[in-house]
C-alpha positions as CSV (number, residue, x, y, z in Angstrom):
1,X,28.5,30.1,-54.8
2,X,28.6,34.1,-54.6
3,X,30.8,35.8,-51.9
4,X,31.8,39.4,-52.1
5,X,32.4,42.6,-49.8
6,X,31.2,45.9,-50.3
7,X,30.5,49.1,-48.5
8,X,26.7,50.0,-48.4
9,X,25.4,53.2,-50.3
10,X,22.5,55.0,-49.4
11,X,20.9,58.4,-50.1
12,X,21.0,60.9,-47.3
13,X,19.8,64.7,-48.0
14,X,19.5,64.0,-51.7
15,X,23.1,62.8,-52.1
16,X,24.3,59.4,-52.4
17,X,26.9,58.3,-49.2
18,X,29.2,55.2,-48.7
19,X,29.3,53.3,-45.6
20,X,32.3,53.2,-43.7
21,X,32.3,49.5,-42.6
22,X,32.4,46.7,-45.1
23,X,29.6,44.0,-45.2
24,X,29.9,40.6,-46.9
25,X,27.1,39.0,-49.2
26,X,27.3,35.1,-49.1
27,X,25.3,32.4,-50.7
28,X,26.8,28.7,-50.4
29,X,25.9,26.0,-52.8
30,X,22.6,24.8,-51.9
31,X,21.6,27.8,-49.8
32,X,17.9,29.2,-50.5
33,X,18.8,32.6,-49.6
34,X,22.1,35.1,-49.6
35,X,23.2,36.1,-46.2
36,X,24.5,39.7,-45.5
37,X,26.9,39.9,-42.8
38,X,28.5,42.9,-41.0
39,X,32.2,42.4,-40.9
40,X,32.7,45.4,-38.6
41,X,35.9,46.4,-40.3
42,X,37.1,49.7,-42.8
43,X,40.0,48.1,-44.2
44,X,39.4,46.2,-47.5
45,X,42.2,43.6,-47.1
46,X,41.1,42.8,-43.6
47,X,37.6,42.5,-44.7
48,X,38.6,40.0,-47.4
49,X,40.4,38.0,-45.0
50,X,37.4,37.8,-42.6
51,X,35.2,37.0,-45.4
52,X,37.5,34.2,-46.4
53,X,37.3,32.9,-42.7
54,X,33.7,33.2,-42.8
55,X,33.2,31.3,-45.7
56,X,35.2,28.5,-44.3
57,X,33.1,28.4,-41.2
58,X,30.0,28.4,-43.0
59,X,31.4,25.4,-45.2
60,X,32.5,23.4,-41.9
61,X,29.0,24.0,-40.3
62,X,27.4,22.7,-43.6
63,X,29.5,19.6,-43.5
64,X,29.1,19.2,-39.7
65,X,32.6,19.5,-38.8
66,X,32.1,22.1,-36.3
67,X,28.9,23.3,-34.5
68,X,26.8,26.4,-35.7
69,X,27.8,29.8,-34.5
70,X,25.2,30.4,-32.0
71,X,26.2,26.9,-30.3
72,X,29.8,28.1,-30.2
73,X,28.9,31.6,-28.6
74,X,26.5,29.8,-26.2
75,X,29.3,27.1,-25.1
76,X,31.6,30.1,-24.4
77,X,29.0,32.0,-22.4
78,X,29.1,32.3,-18.6
79,X,27.0,29.5,-17.2
80,X,25.5,31.8,-14.4
81,X,24.0,34.3,-16.7
82,X,22.3,31.3,-18.8
83,X,21.1,30.1,-15.7
84,X,19.3,33.5,-14.7
85,X,17.5,33.6,-18.4
86,X,16.6,30.2,-17.7
87,X,15.0,31.3,-14.4
88,X,13.4,34.4,-15.9
89,X,11.7,32.3,-18.5
90,X,10.0,30.1,-15.9
91,X,9.0,33.1,-13.9
92,X,7.1,34.4,-17.4
93,X,5.5,30.8,-17.9
94,X,4.0,31.1,-14.4
95,X,5.9,28.4,-12.3
96,X,5.5,28.5,-8.6
97,X,7.7,30.2,-6.3
98,X,8.8,26.8,-4.8
99,X,9.8,25.5,-8.1
100,X,11.7,28.4,-9.1
101,X,13.7,28.4,-5.6
102,X,14.4,24.8,-6.3
103,X,15.7,25.6,-9.6
104,X,18.0,28.3,-8.9
105,X,19.5,26.8,-5.6
106,X,19.9,23.3,-7.3
107,X,21.7,24.7,-10.6
108,X,24.0,27.3,-8.5
109,X,24.7,24.1,-6.1
110,X,25.9,22.0,-9.2
111,X,27.8,25.1,-10.5
112,X,29.7,25.7,-7.5
113,X,30.6,22.1,-6.6
114,X,31.5,20.8,-10.1
115,X,33.4,23.9,-10.6
116,X,31.4,24.9,-13.9
117,X,32.0,28.5,-15.5
118,X,31.0,28.3,-19.0
119,X,28.4,25.8,-20.7
120,X,31.3,24.0,-22.3
121,X,32.3,22.8,-19.1
122,X,29.0,21.1,-18.2
123,X,29.4,17.4,-19.2
124,X,27.8,14.2,-18.5
125,X,30.9,12.7,-17.2
126,X,31.6,15.6,-14.7
127,X,27.9,15.2,-13.3
128,X,28.5,11.7,-12.9
129,X,31.7,12.2,-10.9
130,X,30.0,14.7,-8.6
131,X,27.0,12.1,-8.2
132,X,29.4,9.3,-7.1
133,X,30.5,11.5,-4.1
134,X,27.1,12.2,-2.8
135,X,26.6,10.0,-0.2
136,X,24.5,12.2,2.2
137,X,21.7,12.8,-0.7
138,X,18.9,10.4,-1.5
139,X,19.0,8.4,-4.9
140,X,15.5,10.3,-5.4
141,X,17.2,13.7,-5.0
142,X,19.9,12.9,-7.2
143,X,17.4,12.0,-9.8
144,X,15.9,15.6,-9.3
145,X,19.3,17.4,-10.1
146,X,19.4,15.0,-13.1
147,X,16.0,15.9,-14.3
148,X,16.8,19.9,-13.4
149,X,19.9,19.7,-15.7
150,X,18.1,17.8,-18.6
151,X,15.2,20.4,-18.5
152,X,17.4,23.2,-18.7
153,X,19.3,21.6,-21.6
154,X,15.8,21.2,-23.3
155,X,15.2,24.9,-23.1
156,X,18.8,25.4,-24.5
157,X,17.9,23.3,-27.3
158,X,14.6,25.0,-28.1
159,X,16.3,28.0,-28.5
160,X,18.7,26.7,-30.9
161,X,21.9,27.5,-28.7
162,X,22.4,23.5,-28.6
163,X,22.2,20.7,-30.8
164,X,21.4,18.1,-28.5
165,X,20.6,17.3,-24.9
166,X,23.6,15.0,-23.4
167,X,21.9,14.4,-20.2
168,X,19.0,12.4,-21.9
169,X,21.2,9.4,-22.0
170,X,22.6,9.4,-18.4
171,X,20.8,6.8,-16.4
172,X,18.9,7.3,-13.3
173,X,20.0,6.2,-9.9
174,X,18.0,3.3,-8.8
175,X,15.5,4.3,-6.0
176,X,14.0,0.8,-5.3
177,X,14.4,0.2,-1.7
178,X,16.3,3.5,-1.0
179,X,13.6,6.0,-0.3
180,X,14.6,8.1,2.7
181,X,10.9,9.1,3.7
182,X,8.4,6.2,3.6
183,X,5.0,6.7,4.4
184,X,2.1,4.7,5.0
185,X,-1.7,5.2,5.3
186,X,-4.0,5.2,8.7
187,X,-6.4,2.6,9.3
188,X,-10.1,3.7,9.7
189,X,-9.7,3.1,13.3
190,X,-6.6,5.1,13.6
191,X,-8.1,8.1,11.4
192,X,-11.2,8.2,13.6
193,X,-8.9,8.3,16.7
194,X,-6.7,11.2,15.3
195,X,-9.9,13.2,14.5
196,X,-11.5,12.9,18.1
197,X,-8.4,14.2,19.7
198,X,-7.4,16.8,17.3
199,X,-9.2,19.8,18.7
200,X,-8.3,23.0,16.9
201,X,-6.7,20.8,13.8
202,X,-9.4,18.4,13.0
203,X,-10.6,20.3,10.0
204,X,-7.3,20.6,8.9
205,X,-6.9,16.9,9.1
206,X,-10.5,16.1,7.5
207,X,-9.2,18.0,4.3
208,X,-6.6,15.5,3.3
209,X,-8.5,12.6,4.6
210,X,-11.7,13.4,2.9
211,X,-10.3,15.5,0.1
212,X,-7.1,14.5,-0.6
213,X,-5.5,18.1,-0.2
214,X,-2.1,18.9,-0.3
215,X,-0.6,21.3,2.6
216,X,-0.1,24.3,0.4
217,X,-3.6,23.5,-1.1
218,X,-5.4,23.3,2.4
219,X,-3.3,26.0,3.7
220,X,-4.3,28.6,0.9
221,X,-8.0,27.4,0.8
222,X,-10.5,30.2,0.9
223,X,-14.6,30.0,1.6
224,X,-15.1,31.5,-2.0
225,X,-13.6,28.2,-3.1
226,X,-16.5,26.1,-1.6
227,X,-19.9,25.5,-2.6
228,X,-21.6,24.1,0.5
229,X,-25.2,22.3,0.4
230,X,-27.1,20.4,3.0
231,X,-26.2,16.9,1.1
232,X,-22.5,17.8,0.3
233,X,-21.0,20.3,-1.8
234,X,-17.9,21.3,-4.2
235,X,-14.6,22.2,-3.8
236,X,-12.6,24.3,-6.5
237,X,-9.3,24.5,-6.7
238,X,-7.5,27.0,-8.9
239,X,-4.8,26.6,-11.4
240,X,-2.3,28.5,-9.2
241,X,-2.8,26.4,-6.5
242,X,-3.3,22.9,-8.0
243,X,-0.1,21.2,-8.5
244,X,-1.2,19.9,-12.0
245,X,-1.9,23.3,-13.1
246,X,-5.5,22.7,-13.9
247,X,-8.7,24.3,-12.9
248,X,-10.6,21.1,-10.9
249,X,-13.9,21.1,-9.1
250,X,-14.4,18.2,-6.9
251,X,-17.1,16.9,-4.9
252,X,-17.5,16.9,-1.0
253,X,-17.8,14.1,1.2
254,X,-21.0,14.9,3.6
255,X,-18.9,14.7,6.7
256,X,-16.5,17.3,5.4
257,X,-19.2,19.4,4.1
258,X,-20.9,19.5,7.1
259,X,-18.0,20.0,9.5
260,X,-17.3,23.0,7.0
261,X,-20.7,24.4,7.2
262,X,-20.1,24.3,11.2
263,X,-16.7,26.1,10.9
264,X,-18.0,28.8,8.4
265,X,-18.4,32.2,10.0
266,X,-21.9,33.9,10.1
267,X,-20.5,37.4,8.9
268,X,-16.7,36.2,7.4
269,X,-15.6,37.3,4.0
270,X,-15.6,35.2,1.0
271,X,-11.9,35.7,0.6
272,X,-10.9,34.9,4.3
273,X,-8.9,31.6,4.8
274,X,-10.9,28.4,5.8
275,X,-8.0,27.2,8.1
276,X,-7.7,30.3,10.5
277,X,-4.9,28.3,12.6
278,X,-3.0,27.2,9.4
279,X,-1.9,23.8,8.8
280,X,-0.4,22.0,11.7
281,X,3.4,21.5,11.6
282,X,5.3,18.5,12.2
283,X,5.6,19.0,16.1
284,X,2.0,19.7,16.1
285,X,1.2,16.2,14.2
286,X,3.5,14.2,16.6
287,X,1.5,15.4,19.8
288,X,-1.8,14.8,18.2
289,X,-0.5,11.0,17.2
290,X,0.9,10.5,20.7
291,X,-2.7,11.4,22.0
292,X,-4.4,9.2,19.6
293,X,-2.1,6.3,20.5
294,X,-0.7,6.2,17.0
295,X,3.0,5.5,16.6
296,X,5.0,7.8,14.4
297,X,7.2,5.3,12.6
298,X,5.9,1.4,12.6
299,X,8.0,-1.5,12.4
300,X,9.2,-1.1,8.9
301,X,10.0,2.8,9.5
302,X,7.4,4.4,7.4
303,X,6.2,7.6,9.2
304,X,2.7,9.3,9.5
305,X,3.0,13.1,8.8
306,X,0.6,15.5,7.3
307,X,0.9,14.3,3.8
308,X,0.4,10.8,4.8
309,X,-3.1,11.7,5.5
310,X,-3.6,12.2,1.4
311,X,-2.0,8.8,1.2
312,X,-4.6,7.5,3.5
313,X,-7.5,9.0,1.3
314,X,-6.1,7.5,-1.9
315,X,-5.6,4.2,-0.2
316,X,-9.1,4.2,0.8
317,X,-10.5,4.5,-2.7
318,X,-8.5,1.3,-3.6
319,X,-9.8,-0.5,-0.7
320,X,-13.4,0.4,-1.8
321,X,-12.9,-1.1,-5.2
322,X,-13.0,2.3,-6.7
323,X,-12.1,2.4,-10.5
324,X,-8.3,3.1,-11.0
325,X,-9.5,6.0,-13.5
326,X,-11.7,7.3,-10.9
327,X,-9.1,7.4,-8.3
328,X,-6.5,9.0,-10.5
329,X,-9.1,11.9,-11.0
330,X,-10.1,12.2,-7.4
331,X,-6.3,12.2,-6.5
332,X,-5.8,15.0,-9.5
333,X,-2.8,12.9,-10.7
334,X,-1.7,13.0,-14.2
335,X,0.0,9.7,-14.1
336,X,-2.0,6.5,-13.1
337,X,1.3,4.8,-11.8
338,X,1.7,7.5,-9.4
339,X,-2.1,7.0,-7.9
340,X,-1.8,3.3,-7.9
341,X,2.0,2.7,-6.6
342,X,3.3,5.7,-4.9
343,X,0.2,6.9,-3.1
344,X,-1.5,3.5,-2.3
345,X,-0.3,1.8,1.0
346,X,-0.3,-2.0,-0.3
347,X,-0.3,-2.8,3.7
348,X,-4.0,-1.6,3.6
349,X,-5.4,-3.6,0.9
350,X,-7.6,-6.7,1.7
351,X,-5.0,-9.3,0.7
352,X,-6.2,-11.9,3.3
353,X,-9.9,-11.3,2.3
354,X,-9.1,-12.3,-1.1
355,X,-6.8,-14.9,-0.7
356,X,-9.6,-16.5,1.9
357,X,-12.1,-16.2,-0.8
358,X,-10.1,-17.9,-3.7
359,X,-11.3,-21.5,-4.2
360,X,-9.1,-24.2,-4.0
361,X,-8.4,-26.9,-6.5
362,X,-9.1,-29.8,-4.1
363,X,-11.9,-28.2,-2.0
364,X,-14.0,-26.5,-4.3
365,X,-17.5,-26.8,-3.5
366,X,-18.4,-27.8,-7.1
367,X,-16.1,-31.0,-6.8
368,X,-17.1,-31.8,-3.1
369,X,-20.8,-32.1,-4.3
370,X,-19.8,-35.4,-6.3
371,X,-18.3,-37.0,-3.4
372,X,-20.5,-37.5,-0.3
373,X,-18.9,-38.0,2.9
374,X,-18.5,-36.3,6.4
375,X,-17.1,-33.4,5.1
376,X,-19.1,-33.2,1.7
377,X,-22.8,-32.8,1.4
378,X,-25.2,-34.5,3.7
379,X,-25.6,-38.2,3.1
380,X,-29.1,-39.5,2.3
381,X,-30.8,-41.1,5.2
382,X,-31.7,-44.9,4.8
383,X,-35.6,-45.5,4.3
384,X,-36.9,-47.2,7.3
385,X,-40.8,-47.5,6.6
386,X,-42.6,-48.3,3.5
387,X,-46.0,-47.5,2.1
388,X,-48.2,-49.3,-0.4
389,X,-48.5,-47.5,-3.7
390,X,-51.7,-47.0,-5.4
391,X,-51.3,-47.7,-8.9
392,X,-54.9,-48.1,-9.9
393,X,-55.2,-44.5,-10.8
394,X,-53.7,-43.5,-14.2
395,X,-52.2,-40.1,-14.7
396,X,-53.9,-38.3,-17.4
397,X,-54.1,-34.9,-18.9
398,X,-56.9,-32.6,-17.5
399,X,-58.3,-29.1,-18.2
400,X,-56.4,-27.1,-20.6
401,X,-53.6,-29.5,-21.2
402,X,-53.0,-30.8,-24.4
403,X,-54.1,-34.2,-25.7
404,X,-51.8,-37.2,-25.3
405,X,-49.9,-38.3,-28.2
406,X,-51.6,-41.2,-30.2
407,X,-49.9,-44.5,-30.7
408,X,-48.6,-45.2,-34.4
409,X,-49.3,-48.7,-34.9
410,X,-47.8,-48.9,-38.2
411,X,-44.0,-49.0,-38.7
412,X,-42.4,-48.3,-42.1
413,X,-38.5,-48.6,-43.5
414,X,-36.8,-45.3,-44.0
415,X,-33.1,-44.7,-44.9
416,X,-31.2,-42.6,-42.7
417,X,-27.6,-41.7,-43.7
418,X,-27.2,-44.5,-46.1
419,X,-28.4,-47.0,-43.4
420,X,-31.9,-49.0,-43.9
421,X,-33.4,-48.2,-40.5
422,X,-36.8,-48.3,-39.0
423,X,-38.6,-45.5,-37.1
424,X,-40.3,-46.9,-34.2
425,X,-42.6,-45.0,-31.9
426,X,-42.3,-44.9,-28.1
427,X,-45.6,-46.8,-27.7
428,X,-45.4,-49.8,-27.5
429,X,-42.2,-49.9,-25.4
430,X,-39.2,-52.3,-26.5
431,X,-38.6,-55.5,-25.0
432,X,-36.0,-56.1,-22.6
433,X,-33.7,-58.1,-24.9
434,X,-33.9,-55.3,-27.5
435,X,-33.1,-52.7,-25.0
436,X,-30.0,-55.0,-23.6
437,X,-28.8,-55.3,-27.2
438,X,-29.2,-51.6,-27.7
439,X,-27.3,-50.2,-24.7
440,X,-24.6,-52.6,-25.4
441,X,-23.3,-50.7,-28.4
442,X,-25.9,-49.2,-30.4
443,X,-26.6,-45.6,-31.1
444,X,-29.5,-43.8,-29.7
445,X,-30.8,-41.1,-31.8
446,X,-33.6,-38.7,-31.5
447,X,-35.7,-37.2,-34.3
448,X,-38.4,-34.7,-33.7
449,X,-41.2,-33.9,-36.3
450,X,-44.7,-32.3,-36.2
451,X,-46.2,-35.9,-35.5
452,X,-44.3,-37.5,-33.2
453,X,-42.6,-36.0,-30.0
454,X,-39.6,-38.4,-30.3
455,X,-38.6,-41.7,-32.2
456,X,-35.9,-44.2,-31.8
457,X,-33.9,-45.0,-34.8
458,X,-32.6,-48.8,-34.7
459,X,-30.9,-51.1,-37.1
460,X,-33.4,-53.6,-38.9
461,X,-32.2,-56.7,-36.9
462,X,-33.6,-55.4,-33.7
463,X,-37.0,-55.0,-34.8
464,X,-38.9,-58.4,-34.8
465,X,-41.8,-59.2,-36.9
């Protein structure tokens, strides 16, 4: 180990000068490089004491008895200052204005209501105590607070200000059956009625119904983002607007493309907004629902708002048996579970049709075909008249058909699998007694060769002289 204090020396104007403050050079056992640390004092005894304390801290850090110095300094830092640094970092990374507002508002609320002043005051136990007292917030909202804290700690960890994220081990609140806002999808008939009575809001409703656009995406859509053609077109979503932060191009439904073509101004600017009247607010949506005869809330408490039209679009993809990966891409989701679970209304799925088409175990047509009866296949009708058959004409091969196989008059013995048997051709036929003895327990075997199409192999005792 190396540890000493010194005053730095350097040349200034050709003269060697000595610094006023002491510095320390420290290299512990196992270190790969020497640490040069300013002690900030001019007294040698004080500098030596600070060096001894520094060596002790470094040895404790190396042994894991105390946190590293950056962690200790961060733990004593004002929490609001760290939050301001975090929000500034998110701004540089290009996060949306709404996201920055949520982060700032919710973290400040936690600091105020949990009475945190320094980072050392923030503990999972204090957060869980605060969460138990929140009776007016939905479980989903409480999980968002937890996720925001965990993300903040991950940022501190990346900067080596903390060694671990304690909020990774905190369990999320159970949200099953506790969602405050539950949306449902419109049926095809309800969607048609809504578009008929929408008036000036018709195009604003068609964007989520036919393209799955969110409110902000529809609100900021410009004519320069559209490529319209006779048979359809394309819609380009910029990364700054798209929620998944990706540049995407989606094909337009022909009905939506036709409506956009009709609404496009002849002498308009390419940067003009598509929805001149904006996106309808909740009150306007409620009024249009009343005109269309659609209840805002159904019997299960699920509601229809503007975002429910996007749910309708994704649900229709499932009812049309679209491949889940294709539906996920059209919905612009990064997780398949979000498409299949959250944005698919199971009430609109054809469950009844599937159950009706599922064959039963006792009523399957393949089983009924074996049992003739009133509910099975048609019973064969009895023959009520007879006709005399003409047997004097013998069927023979004609034209390009092959010749009939010639009868083999001579039989010969041939062992077969260790059994002495006789091959008998099909002509002449066997006697009735031989057939009865054969069917009572003998084995029928076929043999094919180039001369005979088929032969019986019987034991010797079945063949007469």
